[in-house]
Structure formats: structure tokens, C-alpha cells
DOPA-647105 format. One line per field, with one value per atom (N, C-alpha, C): residue in one letter; x, y, z. Coordinates in steps of 0.1 Angstrom, whole numbers, plus 5000, padded with zeros to 4 digits. Example, Ala and Ser with C-alpha at 12.3 -4.5 7.8 and 13.67 -1.06 7.14 Angstrom:
BEGIN
marba <- (a_a_a_s_s_s)
u <- (5132_5123_5132_5128_5137_5129)
v <- (4943_4955_4967_4978_4989_5000)
w <- (5078_5078_5078_5071_5071_5079)
# end
This chain:
BEGIN
marba <- (m_m_m_t_t_t_e_e_e_v_v_v_f_f_f_v_v_v_p_p_p_v_v_v_l_l_l_r_r_r_a_a_a_v_v_v_v_v_v_i_i_i_v_v_v_l_l_l_i_i_i_a_a_a_a_a_a_a_a_a_v_v_v_l_l_l_v_v_v_g_g_g_f_f_f_v_v_v_t_t_t_a_a_a_v_v_v_r_r_r_a_a_a_e_e_e_w_w_w_p_p_p_t_t_t_g_g_g_s_s_s_t_t_t_v_v_v_p_p_p_e_e_e_t_t_t_f_f_f_h_h_h_n_n_n_l_l_l_t_t_t_h_h_h_p_p_p_a_a_a_q_q_q_i_i_i_s_s_s_p_p_p_m_m_m_s_s_s_g_g_g_m_m_m_i_i_i_t_t_t_n_n_n_y_y_y_g_g_g_q_q_q_v_v_v_c_c_c_v_v_v_y_y_y_c_c_c_h_h_h_a_a_a_p_p_p_h_h_h_g_g_g_g_g_g_g_g_g_g_g_g_e_e_e_r_r_r_p_p_p_l_l_l_w_w_w_n_n_n_r_r_r_r_r_r_l_l_l_p_p_p_s_s_s_g_g_g_p_p_p_y_y_y_r_r_r_m_m_m_y_y_y_e_e_e_g_g_g_p_p_p_l_l_l_d_d_d_m_m_m_i_i_i_a_a_a_d_d_d_a_a_a_q_q_q_p_p_p_t_t_t_g_g_g_v_v_v_s_s_s_r_r_r_l_l_l_c_c_c_l_l_l_s_s_s_c_c_c_h_h_h_d_d_d_g_g_g_t_t_t_i_i_i_g_g_g_l_l_l_d_d_d_d_d_d_v_v_v_q_q_q_v_v_v_a_a_a_p_p_p_v_v_v_t_t_t_h_h_h_s_s_s_g_g_g_p_p_p_g_g_g_p_p_p_h_h_h_r_r_r_e_e_e_t_t_t_i_i_i_e_e_e_r_r_r_c_c_c_t_t_t_g_g_g_c_c_c_h_h_h_n_n_n_g_g_g_g_g_g_n_n_n_p_p_p_a_a_a_g_g_g_g_g_g_l_l_l_n_n_n_w_w_w_e_e_e_h_h_h_v_v_v_w_w_w_f_f_f_r_r_r_p_p_p_d_d_d_d_d_d_m_m_m_r_r_r_k_k_k_q_q_q_h_h_h_p_p_p_i_i_i_s_s_s_i_i_i_t_t_t_y_y_y_d_d_d_a_a_a_s_s_s_r_r_r_d_d_d_a_a_a_g_g_g_f_f_f_q_q_q_p_p_p_a_a_a_s_s_s_a_a_a_v_v_v_q_q_q_a_a_a_a_a_a_g_g_g_l_l_l_v_v_v_l_l_l_e_e_e_n_n_n_g_g_g_k_k_k_v_v_v_q_q_q_c_c_c_a_a_a_t_t_t_c_c_c_h_h_h_e_e_e_p_p_p_h_h_h_s_s_s_e_e_e_r_r_r_y_y_y_r_r_r_p_p_p_f_f_f_l_l_l_r_r_r_i_i_i_p_p_p_n_n_n_t_t_t_n_n_n_r_r_r_s_s_s_l_l_l_c_c_c_l_l_l_v_v_v_c_c_c_h_h_h_r_r_r_t_t_t_q_q_q_p_p_p_s_s_s_q_q_q_s_s_s_t_t_t_a_a_a_h_h_h_f_f_f_w_w_w)
u <- (7375_7367_7370_7374_7378_7390_7400_7412_7410_7400_7397_7389_7380_7371_7379_7388_7396_7403_7411_7417_7407_7396_7386_7380_7377_7371_7381_7394_7404_7404_7403_7403_7391_7380_7367_7369_7374_7376_7386_7397_7406_7400_7392_7385_7375_7368_7358_7366_7377_7384_7390_7395_7400_7389_7377_7366_7362_7362_7359_7369_7382_7392_7390_7387_7386_7374_7363_7351_7354_7361_7365_7374_7383_7392_7384_7375_7367_7358_7353_7344_7352_7364_7372_7376_7379_7383_7370_7359_7347_7342_7346_7341_7345_7356_7361_7353_7345_7336_7322_7316_7302_7292_7281_7271_7267_7267_7263_7275_7286_7298_7310_7308_7319_7324_7336_7343_7334_7327_7319_7308_7305_7294_7300_7313_7319_7324_7329_7334_7347_7353_7365_7362_7350_7346_7347_7358_7360_7354_7348_7340_7327_7323_7310_7312_7320_7325_7314_7317_7310_7295_7292_7279_7269_7273_7264_7266_7260_7262_7276_7281_7295_7299_7311_7316_7322_7315_7319_7329_7341_7351_7360_7357_7366_7376_7371_7379_7377_7388_7386_7380_7369_7362_7368_7376_7383_7373_7362_7352_7356_7366_7371_7374_7367_7368_7382_7388_7401_7413_7412_7423_7429_7421_7425_7436_7437_7447_7456_7450_7457_7458_7469_7471_7474_7464_7466_7478_7482_7492_7504_7506_7517_7518_7518_7520_7534_7537_7550_7551_7561_7563_7568_7565_7571_7562_7550_7542_7538_7537_7532_7518_7515_7502_7497_7505_7501_7502_7491_7490_7491_7497_7498_7512_7515_7528_7527_7538_7538_7542_7536_7539_7553_7559_7572_7574_7563_7564_7572_7578_7578_7566_7564_7552_7556_7548_7550_7543_7550_7544_7539_7533_7526_7536_7532_7541_7537_7527_7522_7531_7529_7536_7536_7547_7548_7559_7556_7567_7572_7565_7569_7578_7585_7594_7586_7588_7581_7591_7587_7595_7594_7605_7606_7595_7591_7582_7573_7561_7552_7559_7556_7562_7550_7554_7545_7532_7521_7509_7503_7508_7503_7507_7518_7522_7512_7507_7497_7484_7480_7468_7470_7482_7485_7487_7488_7489_7476_7465_7453_7449_7452_7446_7455_7466_7474_7471_7464_7460_7470_7481_7492_7491_7484_7484_7470_7467_7453_7447_7435_7428_7429_7429_7430_7444_7454_7468_7473_7470_7474_7486_7494_7506_7503_7494_7490_7475_7471_7457_7451_7438_7432_7434_7433_7436_7427_7416_7406_7411_7421_7426_7441_7446_7459_7469_7464_7472_7464_7471_7464_7455_7445_7435_7440_7432_7437_7439_7434_7434_7445_7455_7464_7473_7476_7486_7483_7470_7466_7451_7447_7432_7428_7435_7432_7418_7414_7400_7389_7392_7383_7384_7397_7399_7399_7398_7395_7382_7373_7360_7359_7361_7359_7371_7374_7386_7384_7372_7369_7364_7368_7363_7353_7351_7342_7334_7324_7316_7307_7312_7304_7293_7283_7273_7264_7265_7256_7262_7274_7281_7288_7288_7295_7310_7317_7332_7337_7330_7335_7336_7331_7332_7346_7354_7369_7376_7383_7390_7404_7406_7419_7428_7439_7448_7461_7464_7476_7488_7499_7512_7514_7504_7505_7497_7504_7497_7501_7505_7509_7498_7486_7475_7466_7471_7464_7470_7462_7467_7480_7490_7503_7503_7510_7511_7526_7529_7543_7550_7544_7550_7551_7562_7563_7555_7545_7536_7543_7546_7553_7547_7538_7531_7540_7551_7560_7566_7565_7570_7559_7547_7536_7526_7523_7513_7499_7497_7484_7479_7487_7484_7482_7473_7471_7482_7485_7495_7491_7502_7500_7491_7493_7485_7470_7466_7452_7447_7455_7451_7448_7457_7454_7443_7441_7430_7417_7417_7404_7400_7410_7407_7414_7423_7431_7444_7451_7463_7475_7485_7498_7507_7511_7520_7534_7540_7554_7555_7545_7545_7543_7539_7537_7522_7519_7505_7506_7497_7496_7481_7478_7464_7456_7461_7453_7452_7458_7456_7442_7436_7422_7412_7417_7409_7410_7399_7398_7393_7402_7398_7388_7386_7378_7363_7360_7347_7343_7330_7324_7314_7315_7306_7305_7317_7317_7324_7316_7321_7329_7339_7345_7356_7352_7362_7369_7362_7368_7368_7378_7378_7368_7365_7356_7347_7336_7328_7335_7331_7337_7327_7316_7306_7312_7309_7314_7330_7336_7350_7356_7349_7354_7366_7367_7378_7391_7389_7401_7406_7396_7400_7406_7407_7414_7429_7434_7448_7450_7441_7443_7435_7442_7435_7425_7427_7419_7411_7400_7392_7399_7401_7408_7398_7404_7396_7385_7374_7363_7364_7375_7375_7374_7382_7380_7384_7382_7384_7399_7408_7422_7431_7425_7432_7431_7442_7441_7444)
v <- (4678_4689_4694_4684_4687_4695_4692_4700_4715_4718_4732_4738_4731_4736_4740_4732_4735_4749_4752_4765_4777_4774_4785_4787_4776_4777_4784_4781_4788_4803_4806_4821_4828_4821_4827_4829_4819_4820_4832_4833_4844_4857_4859_4872_4875_4865_4867_4871_4865_4868_4882_4886_4899_4910_4907_4916_4918_4907_4907_4916_4914_4922_4936_4940_4954_4960_4953_4958_4960_4951_4953_4965_4967_4979_4992_4992_5004_5007_4996_4998_5003_4998_5003_5017_5022_5036_5044_5040_5048_5049_5040_5041_5053_5059_5072_5084_5082_5093_5089_5092_5088_5094_5087_5092_5106_5115_5129_5137_5131_5139_5137_5134_5132_5146_5146_5158_5167_5162_5171_5178_5174_5180_5188_5191_5199_5212_5221_5234_5233_5221_5219_5216_5215_5214_5228_5231_5244_5246_5235_5237_5243_5243_5248_5254_5264_5268_5271_5266_5269_5265_5255_5249_5260_5270_5281_5281_5291_5292_5295_5290_5291_5306_5309_5323_5326_5328_5330_5342_5339_5350_5351_5344_5345_5333_5321_5309_5302_5297_5289_5276_5273_5260_5250_5241_5231_5219_5219_5209_5195_5195_5183_5186_5179_5183_5181_5170_5166_5174_5180_5186_5198_5205_5216_5213_5200_5196_5184_5176_5164_5163_5157_5154_5139_5131_5116_5111_5119_5114_5123_5131_5141_5147_5160_5167_5170_5175_5179_5183_5191_5195_5184_5184_5175_5162_5162_5151_5145_5132_5126_5129_5132_5135_5148_5156_5170_5179_5187_5196_5211_5214_5229_5232_5245_5250_5251_5249_5250_5265_5270_5284_5285_5296_5298_5304_5310_5316_5329_5333_5326_5329_5321_5322_5325_5333_5336_5325_5316_5304_5307_5297_5297_5302_5311_5317_5315_5306_5303_5293_5290_5280_5266_5260_5247_5239_5227_5218_5209_5208_5198_5205_5198_5203_5207_5220_5225_5228_5226_5230_5245_5251_5265_5271_5263_5266_5254_5256_5245_5234_5222_5211_5201_5191_5180_5184_5178_5180_5194_5200_5214_5224_5222_5230_5229_5217_5215_5223_5223_5230_5245_5250_5264_5269_5260_5264_5270_5267_5274_5284_5280_5287_5298_5301_5313_5325_5324_5335_5340_5333_5338_5332_5321_5314_5312_5315_5314_5300_5300_5287_5278_5285_5277_5276_5279_5278_5264_5256_5242_5240_5230_5228_5220_5211_5204_5206_5214_5217_5205_5203_5193_5195_5185_5186_5196_5199_5209_5223_5225_5238_5239_5250_5252_5255_5259_5262_5267_5272_5276_5288_5289_5300_5314_5324_5337_5344_5337_5343_5336_5331_5322_5330_5342_5349_5352_5354_5358_5355_5353_5352_5363_5374_5385_5391_5390_5395_5387_5374_5366_5369_5367_5367_5381_5391_5404_5405_5397_5396_5383_5372_5358_5354_5360_5357_5351_5346_5341_5350_5363_5373_5382_5381_5390_5382_5374_5366_5374_5380_5388_5381_5388_5382_5371_5371_5361_5347_5345_5332_5331_5318_5316_5315_5314_5314_5302_5292_5280_5283_5294_5297_5296_5305_5304_5307_5297_5300_5305_5318_5324_5326_5319_5321_5327_5339_5346_5340_5348_5342_5343_5349_5351_5340_5330_5319_5319_5330_5330_5327_5330_5328_5316_5308_5296_5283_5273_5260_5257_5252_5250_5238_5239_5228_5224_5213_5209_5207_5201_5199_5183_5179_5165_5161_5153_5149_5140_5145_5137_5139_5131_5133_5131_5125_5124_5138_5148_5161_5169_5165_5173_5164_5163_5154_5158_5170_5174_5168_5159_5153_5138_5133_5118_5112_5099_5092_5092_5092_5092_5080_5068_5057_5059_5066_5069_5079_5089_5099_5092_5083_5077_5067_5060_5051_5058_5070_5078_5083_5082_5085_5097_5103_5114_5109_5117_5112_5120_5113_5120_5116_5126_5124_5123_5112_5110_5115_5112_5116_5130_5138_5152_5156_5167_5173_5182_5180_5188_5192_5200_5204_5192_5182_5170_5160_5164_5156_5156_5168_5170_5171_5175_5178_5168_5164_5155_5163_5166_5175_5170_5157_5150_5148_5152_5149_5159_5163_5173_5166_5154_5147_5154_5159_5167_5180_5190_5203_5210_5218_5220_5211_5201_5191_5184_5180_5174_5159_5152_5138_5131_5137_5131_5143_5140_5151_5159_5171_5180_5184_5176_5179_5180_5192_5194_5193_5198_5198_5184_5174_5160_5158_5164_5163_5168_5180_5186_5176_5170_5161_5148_5145_5134_5135_5148_5151_5157_5167_5174_5167_5165_5159_5169_5182_5191_5200_5205_5213_5226_5228_5240_5252_5263_5276_5275_5282_5282_5294_5301_5313_5311_5302_5299_5284_5280_5265_5262_5272_5269_5276_5283_5291_5285_5282_5276_5286)
w <- (3824_3828_3842_3850_3864_3865_3855_3855_3852_3844_3841_3853_3859_3869_3881_3886_3898_3898_3887_3887_3887_3879_3879_3893_3900_3913_3923_3921_3929_3927_3914_3910_3916_3916_3921_3936_3943_3957_3961_3953_3956_3954_3943_3941_3952_3957_3968_3981_3983_3995_3995_3983_3981_3983_3977_3979_3993_4001_4015_4023_4019_4026_4023_4010_4006_4013_4014_4021_4036_4042_4056_4058_4048_4050_4048_4038_4036_4048_4053_4065_4077_4079_4090_4089_4076_4074_4076_4070_4071_4085_4094_4107_4114_4109_4115_4111_4101_4096_4098_4109_4112_4102_4100_4091_4094_4084_4086_4090_4091_4095_4086_4074_4064_4060_4054_4050_4042_4032_4023_4031_4043_4051_4062_4062_4073_4067_4076_4072_4065_4064_4056_4042_4038_4024_4017_4011_4006_3992_3986_3974_3977_3989_3993_4007_4009_4022_4032_4044_4056_4056_4047_4046_4042_4035_4030_4015_4008_3994_3990_3979_3975_3975_3980_3980_3966_3956_3943_3942_3936_3935_3947_3958_3970_3971_3967_3968_3955_3948_3936_3939_3933_3935_3925_3931_3922_3920_3927_3924_3931_3939_3946_3960_3969_3983_3989_3985_3992_3987_3975_3968_3975_3984_3991_4001_4005_4014_4009_4000_3996_3981_3976_3962_3961_3957_3957_3949_3939_3930_3929_3940_3939_3953_3953_3966_3969_3980_3984_3998_4002_4015_4024_4037_4046_4048_4042_4044_4030_4029_4017_4014_4001_3997_4002_4007_4012_4001_3999_3987_3990_4001_4004_4008_4005_4011_4026_4032_4047_4051_4061_4065_4071_4069_4073_4087_4093_4106_4105_4116_4129_4137_4147_4156_4170_4177_4191_4199_4205_4211_4225_4230_4244_4254_4262_4272_4287_4289_4302_4309_4322_4329_4321_4320_4313_4318_4323_4328_4317_4307_4296_4286_4278_4268_4256_4252_4240_4229_4216_4205_4204_4198_4197_4187_4177_4167_4164_4158_4155_4147_4150_4143_4139_4132_4129_4122_4125_4118_4121_4132_4135_4124_4117_4106_4095_4093_4082_4085_4097_4101_4099_4103_4102_4087_4078_4064_4059_4066_4064_4075_4087_4098_4104_4098_4103_4094_4084_4076_4066_4064_4055_4041_4040_4027_4023_4010_4005_4006_4009_4011_3998_3987_3974_3968_3977_3972_3973_3963_3963_3954_3957_3949_3936_3937_3925_3922_3912_3910_3902_3903_3894_3880_3871_3857_3850_3856_3850_3853_3861_3864_3860_3855_3851_3862_3874_3885_3897_3907_3919_3916_3924_3922_3923_3919_3919_3933_3943_3957_3966_3959_3966_3976_3974_3981_3996_3998_4012_4014_4026_4029_4038_4037_4046_4042_4030_4027_4034_4037_4045_4060_4064_4078_4085_4077_4083_4090_4086_4093_4101_4094_4100_4107_4119_4126_4140_4143_4156_4166_4164_4174_4168_4155_4148_4138_4142_4134_4125_4114_4106_4098_4094_4086_4093_4106_4113_4114_4108_4109_4122_4127_4140_4138_4149_4148_4140_4138_4131_4116_4111_4097_4092_4097_4095_4108_4114_4126_4122_4123_4119_4131_4131_4142_4137_4140_4135_4142_4140_4145_4160_4167_4181_4188_4193_4200_4215_4220_4234_4244_4241_4250_4246_4237_4232_4239_4238_4243_4236_4243_4237_4228_4217_4207_4206_4199_4197_4210_4220_4233_4235_4241_4244_4256_4254_4266_4275_4287_4297_4310_4314_4327_4339_4337_4349_4353_4345_4348_4355_4356_4362_4367_4380_4386_4382_4376_4372_4359_4353_4340_4341_4333_4332_4324_4326_4318_4303_4295_4280_4276_4282_4278_4280_4291_4293_4283_4279_4269_4256_4251_4239_4239_4251_4252_4252_4255_4255_4241_4232_4218_4213_4221_4216_4210_4202_4195_4198_4202_4204_4192_4185_4173_4177_4176_4181_4195_4203_4217_4220_4210_4212_4211_4218_4217_4205_4195_4183_4182_4172_4169_4168_4161_4158_4170_4181_4193_4197_4197_4201_4189_4178_4166_4155_4150_4138_4126_4117_4106_4096_4097_4087_4092_4104_4109_4119_4118_4128_4136_4139_4147_4161_4166_4178_4174_4174_4170_4181_4178_4165_4161_4153_4148_4160_4170_4182_4180_4186_4185_4194_4205_4215_4220_4226_4231_4242_4244_4254_4264_4266_4276_4290_4297_4310_4310_4299_4298_4299_4294_4295_4287_4275_4267_4274_4280_4287_4298_4305_4316_4312_4299_4294_4297_4296_4299_4313_4316_4328_4340_4351_4362_4369_4368_4374_4363_4367_4358_4353_4340_4335_4336_4333_4333_4322_4325_4316_4306_4306_4298_4283_4277_4263_4261_4249_4246_4246_4245_4244_4254_4264_4273_4287_4293_4307_4317)
# end
């Protein structure tokens, strides 16, 4: 009886350990999405856009929150599990003073953001549609019908600018993206180690949209990684107070 009991006991212990590891992993991942700030409750939930009534006929409701950006078992483009075509550009990039090295066009994760936010690709234009749909939605070619009003400068219908932040190909007056963060080139910037320690993200050493923005959580609006009270987020990188004109213009 002992010979049978020992293997069974070992199997039970292994299962319990595996379960504990899984719970720990899920908890660690979930910690990035605070209660009340998960993706389904943000403006990135396109099954129920902008936390208002569904825009019937405007965006195909696939019934799955993640599918508008991710394909768990497929996808394509430059990123694994990415479910959208990437925009082709070209973009007019930041034209202000800049001591750091900038890419000629958006790179990295910023291109993923622009696949929705530059207004050239439909919000429901996915590469791999759920099995309940035969293909991309009917509004895949353009989102001009939405962004004609909801463009950040014209919050139609009483909705604030967070409804759809539409950024066209002209980014000359916006905060620069796709730049190599190198504080040694400009004394007005904090070291990269301090930037990352504060909770911001440098993708391969570069400032991208996701450096300051967390697309999966609206704990700090608009999709900020940390609070920006009294421009505190800005001061993570900048040693001096930036201009108060807009969130992205220095």
C-alpha cells in the first residue's frame, strides 16, 4: 500500500505546486491592471466604445475585447500576436529642437498605436477575425467617418477628447517618439535608469508612445503609466518644467 501511496502523494504535491505557481503568475500579471481599470472598462474596449452605448453600424462588434489588437493563435505584422495591419505612413515627424537621435519614421510599438490612432485604418480592421465572423468588418478601410468629429479638437456630442484620439500624419508639434533616450546629450534630462525606476518604459532604449502610456489601464487618464499631477510624469524625464500648452507640446 505504501508503494502506491507515495507516487500518488508526489503527484498531488506536484499539482499543488503548479497551481501555486500559476496563481502567482496570474496575480503578478493582474497587478498591472488595478481594480476598476481593466481593459474592458477603458476606452480601448471597442465592443462597447468609449464607455457609452455601442455605436451600431460604425464598428463591427466582434464580441471579444482583445481581438481588436491581439490574435492569441495567429496574428502577423512585426509583432507576435498582433492582429492589425501596420500603417505605411509617411509621417511628418517632430520638428522642434532635439539633441537626441531620432528615427526618420515611427518605429517599434509606436507603429502599433498608430495603426488605430493615425486615422488611416479602420478600428475593426483585424487580420484574424473571431471564428464567429468570416472576416474584417465592413468599415475596415477608413475611420474618417468617426475622426471627422472625434479628433481631439472637436469633441462632438458632448464626449471629451478621450473618445477617439485621432493623430494624423502630421506630428511636427507633438512630443517626439522613436528617439533614442540619451541623457548624456542634454543636461536637461534625467538618466535613463531614473526614468525606468519611476515606472516609465524605454523600448530598446527609445522613447515611444508606450513610454508614458499604458494601453491596458486607465488608472491614470489618459492611459498614463503614472500620475501626471503638477506635471510629475513630465518631470520623470525633464529636469525642468515643460510648457503648459498641451500634453504633448514642449
